[in-house]
Legacy VTK file of the C-alpha trace (Angstrom):
# vtk DataFile Version 3.0
C-alpha trace
ASCII
DATASET POLYDATA
POINTS 153 float
48.789 -112.604 -91.356
45.566 -114.164 -90.131
46.941 -117.383 -89.273
50.390 -116.547 -88.015
51.759 -113.763 -85.736
53.254 -111.527 -88.442
54.329 -108.043 -87.790
52.240 -106.287 -90.566
54.686 -103.232 -90.524
57.572 -105.469 -91.972
55.989 -107.271 -94.839
58.340 -106.939 -98.004
57.752 -108.060 -101.657
60.386 -109.429 -103.790
60.871 -111.073 -107.005
63.290 -111.657 -109.731
62.698 -111.698 -113.828
59.088 -112.143 -114.263
58.538 -112.448 -110.691
59.778 -108.869 -110.402
57.131 -107.816 -112.806
54.448 -109.450 -110.845
56.058 -107.855 -107.703
55.270 -104.421 -109.110
51.856 -105.389 -110.313
50.986 -106.281 -106.678
52.900 -103.449 -105.102
50.884 -100.600 -107.122
47.662 -102.445 -106.622
48.232 -102.720 -102.636
50.966 -100.536 -101.744
49.874 -100.113 -98.058
50.632 -103.595 -97.348
54.540 -103.519 -98.024
57.315 -101.856 -95.876
59.573 -102.227 -98.968
60.273 -103.594 -102.326
63.240 -105.654 -103.566
63.123 -106.115 -107.406
65.765 -108.115 -109.258
66.142 -107.900 -113.142
62.566 -106.876 -113.654
60.310 -104.123 -114.953
56.762 -102.736 -114.914
54.387 -102.752 -117.699
51.202 -101.930 -115.693
48.901 -102.789 -112.673
46.727 -105.231 -114.662
47.974 -107.471 -117.515
45.662 -110.158 -119.090
46.488 -113.615 -118.245
47.085 -114.450 -122.032
49.990 -112.054 -122.228
53.000 -114.006 -123.359
56.518 -113.206 -121.574
57.563 -112.151 -125.035
54.739 -109.334 -125.149
55.492 -108.423 -121.579
59.038 -107.705 -122.401
58.324 -105.709 -125.198
55.663 -103.807 -123.246
58.181 -103.048 -120.880
60.367 -101.409 -123.255
57.497 -99.261 -124.941
57.249 -95.636 -124.224
53.665 -95.168 -125.347
52.228 -96.144 -122.032
55.068 -94.038 -120.048
52.538 -91.551 -118.407
50.069 -94.352 -117.350
52.774 -96.457 -115.991
54.511 -93.500 -114.128
51.080 -92.577 -112.554
50.509 -96.211 -111.418
54.095 -96.020 -109.864
53.153 -92.838 -107.741
51.587 -95.422 -105.614
55.068 -96.696 -104.552
56.951 -93.581 -104.376
56.969 -93.433 -100.541
58.049 -97.272 -100.147
61.706 -98.067 -99.848
62.812 -99.790 -103.096
66.115 -101.623 -103.859
66.319 -102.375 -107.666
69.049 -104.943 -108.855
69.848 -105.437 -112.412
72.686 -107.114 -114.464
73.964 -104.988 -117.459
74.702 -108.042 -119.544
71.049 -109.289 -119.103
69.949 -110.476 -122.583
66.397 -111.728 -121.174
65.017 -108.531 -119.309
66.698 -105.361 -120.806
68.575 -103.498 -118.060
66.698 -100.449 -119.513
63.447 -101.596 -117.696
65.540 -101.225 -114.460
66.601 -97.839 -115.320
63.152 -96.692 -116.272
62.006 -98.137 -112.876
64.658 -96.055 -111.114
63.832 -92.943 -113.050
60.139 -93.354 -112.710
60.414 -93.859 -108.891
62.447 -90.460 -108.676
65.864 -91.732 -109.463
68.588 -89.982 -107.507
65.891 -87.600 -105.996
64.154 -90.223 -104.053
66.549 -91.490 -101.374
64.092 -94.048 -100.558
65.236 -95.810 -103.905
68.537 -97.782 -104.112
69.840 -99.045 -107.495
72.393 -101.767 -107.615
73.819 -102.695 -111.078
76.234 -105.458 -111.548
78.380 -104.632 -114.694
79.757 -108.135 -115.625
76.469 -110.044 -114.791
73.672 -111.120 -116.908
70.118 -112.243 -116.216
70.999 -114.149 -113.099
71.920 -111.398 -110.770
69.574 -112.524 -108.115
72.337 -115.034 -107.083
74.488 -112.022 -106.251
71.601 -109.853 -104.885
70.027 -112.494 -102.378
73.535 -113.112 -101.345
74.164 -109.532 -100.172
73.952 -109.383 -96.448
73.160 -105.698 -96.675
69.821 -106.390 -98.439
68.578 -108.270 -95.361
70.147 -105.599 -92.776
68.312 -102.890 -94.779
65.083 -104.909 -94.857
65.127 -105.359 -91.025
65.652 -101.690 -90.689
62.347 -100.817 -92.491
58.947 -100.938 -91.579
55.910 -99.259 -93.323
56.048 -96.587 -90.693
59.779 -95.936 -90.124
61.640 -95.484 -93.307
65.561 -95.749 -92.801
68.166 -94.733 -95.517
70.119 -97.810 -96.908
73.769 -98.693 -95.633
76.322 -97.223 -97.302
LINES 1 154
153 0 1 2 3 4 5 6 7 8 9 10 11 12 13 14 15 16 17 18 19 20 21 22 23 24 25 26 27 28 29 30 31 32 33 34 35 36 37 38 39 40 41 42 43 44 45 46 47 48 49 50 51 52 53 54 55 56 57 58 59 60 61 62 63 64 65 66 67 68 69 70 71 72 73 74 75 76 77 78 79 80 81 82 83 84 85 86 87 88 89 90 91 92 93 94 95 96 97 98 99 100 101 102 103 104 105 106 107 108 109 110 111 112 113 114 115 116 117 118 119 120 121 122 123 124 125 126 127 128 129 130 131 132 133 134 135 136 137 138 139 140 141 142 143 144 145 146 147 148 149 150 151 152
């Protein structure tokens, strides 16, 4: 943003799989920097995770309910940011329950800023479909960190 002319009110963060886990860690740490979040087949385990944590450990942690209150509290930082969640229901790498948990923790159907798209016949590689959806880019272009708009229906 310092070197290039970037509209700071239109910075989005997106990631898929373990990148989506990182997306959430960064978003809860710096929520004021993002106009929106696109999270694909990911989950959230907390704002800070030791670098020595393995992928297997992270996936187990994402499914644990023990840290639920702490994780929900961290996500409150993002409750006013527009979010579009994607997940394939046949995902065998990141359990679709991780996406469901995120949706619920962000307010679910009560929070109109959160959209969830579920691909019922798709596995882990749902990012191919998600990033090929024109509506995602139209939705992103309609958002700014100061001017939230509902998703296209």
